[in-house]
C-alpha positions in Angstrom: 94.1 88.1 80.7 96.0 90.3 83.1 99.6 89.5 82.3 100.7 90.3 78.7 101.5 94.0 78.7 102.8 95.6 81.9 104.7 98.8 82.4 105.6 99.0 86.1 106.9 102.3 87.4 108.8 102.6 90.7 109.2 106.0 92.2 112.5 105.5 94.0 115.4 107.8 94.5 118.4 106.3 92.7 122.0 107.4 92.4 121.4 108.3 88.8 119.3 111.2 87.7 116.2 109.3 86.9 113.7 108.9 89.7 112.0 105.9 88.1 112.8 102.5 86.7 111.0 100.1 84.5 110.4 97.0 86.5 109.3 94.5 83.9 107.7 95.7 80.8 106.7 92.8 78.6 105.8 94.4 75.3 106.8 98.0 75.7 109.6 100.2 76.9 109.4 103.1 79.4 110.8 106.3 78.0 110.1 108.8 80.8 107.9 109.5 83.8 106.8 112.8 85.3 104.8 113.4 88.5 103.1 116.7 89.0 103.4 118.2 91.6 106.9 117.0 92.5 108.9 119.2 94.8 111.7 116.7 95.5 112.9 113.2 94.6 111.4 110.8 95.3 108.1 112.4 94.4 105.3 112.4 97.0 101.6 112.0 96.3 99.8 114.2 98.9 96.5 113.1 100.4 93.6 115.4 99.7 95.2 116.7 96.5 95.4 115.8 92.8 98.5 114.2 91.4 99.2 113.8 87.7 101.4 111.0 86.4 102.6 111.2 82.8 104.4 108.3 81.3 106.0 108.2 77.8 106.5 104.7 76.4 106.5 102.7 73.2 105.1 99.3 72.4 106.4 96.3 70.4 103.0 94.8 69.9 99.5 96.0 68.9 97.3 96.8 71.8 93.6 97.3 70.9 92.4 98.2 74.5 93.5 97.8 78.1 93.2 99.1 81.6 95.4 100.7 84.1 95.9 99.9 87.8 97.8 101.7 90.5 99.3 100.0 93.5 101.4 101.1 96.5 103.7 98.4 97.9 103.6 98.0 101.6 105.9 95.4 103.2 106.3 93.8 99.7 102.5 93.5 99.3 100.7 95.4 96.5 98.0 97.7 97.9 95.5 98.7 95.2 94.4 102.3 94.8 90.9 102.3 93.2 90.6 104.4 90.1 87.5 106.2 89.0 88.3 105.2 85.4 90.8 102.5 84.5 90.3 102.6 80.6 93.8 102.9 79.1 92.6 104.3 75.8 90.9 107.3 77.3 94.2 108.6 78.7 96.8 107.8 76.0 97.8 109.9 73.0 97.8 108.9 70.2 94.8 106.9 71.1 94.2 103.1 70.8 95.0 100.9 69.1 98.7 101.2 70.1 101.0 100.1 67.3 104.7 99.6 67.2 105.3 101.9 64.2 104.5 104.9 66.5 107.7 105.7 68.3 106.2 107.3 71.5 102.9 107.3 73.3 102.0 109.5 76.2 99.7 108.3 79.0 98.5 111.1 81.4 96.3 110.3 84.4 95.3 112.7 87.1 94.0 111.1 90.3 92.7 112.5 93.5 94.8 111.0 96.4 92.1 110.2 98.9 92.7 110.7 102.6 91.6 107.1 103.1 94.6 105.8 101.1 97.4 104.2 103.3 100.5 106.3 103.9 103.5 104.8 102.1 106.7 106.5 102.9 109.7 105.8 100.6 107.9 102.9 99.1 107.2 101.8 95.6 104.3 103.1 93.6 103.6 101.0 90.6 101.4 101.8 87.7 100.5 99.0 85.3 98.9 99.0 81.9 97.0 95.7 81.5 95.2 94.2 78.5 
C-alpha cells in the first residue's frame, strides 16, 4: 500500500526562514530538512553532481520497512526521479523499525542528479517515504 506514511518536502522560498514545508505527513512530522550543497534559497540540485538531502522527522506509528521516492513537479504533474536504491531502512538512523518512542530520526540520501533529468526551475521537489 503506497499511501499510509508520507513525508512530502517542498523546497520553496518562503517569507519565513525555513526553505521547506511539510505537505501532508500522515503518521510523522517533519522537523528539519538540509540540502547539500545549497548556496542560496531555494536550494538547487545541479545536474551532473551529487546532492545530499537530510531530513529529520518523527513518527507516531511503528514502521517496519518502507521505500522512498523523489519527484519533481512540472506543471502540477509529478515527474519521478529514479533512485538506485529506494529502501528507506538503509538510509535512516536509528534504523528500522521506526517507533514513536524515539523522538527524532535522520534520513540521509545522496543522489547523483543525472543530466537526463528534466530541468525544474523554482518548482517543487518532493521526497516521500512510503510503506
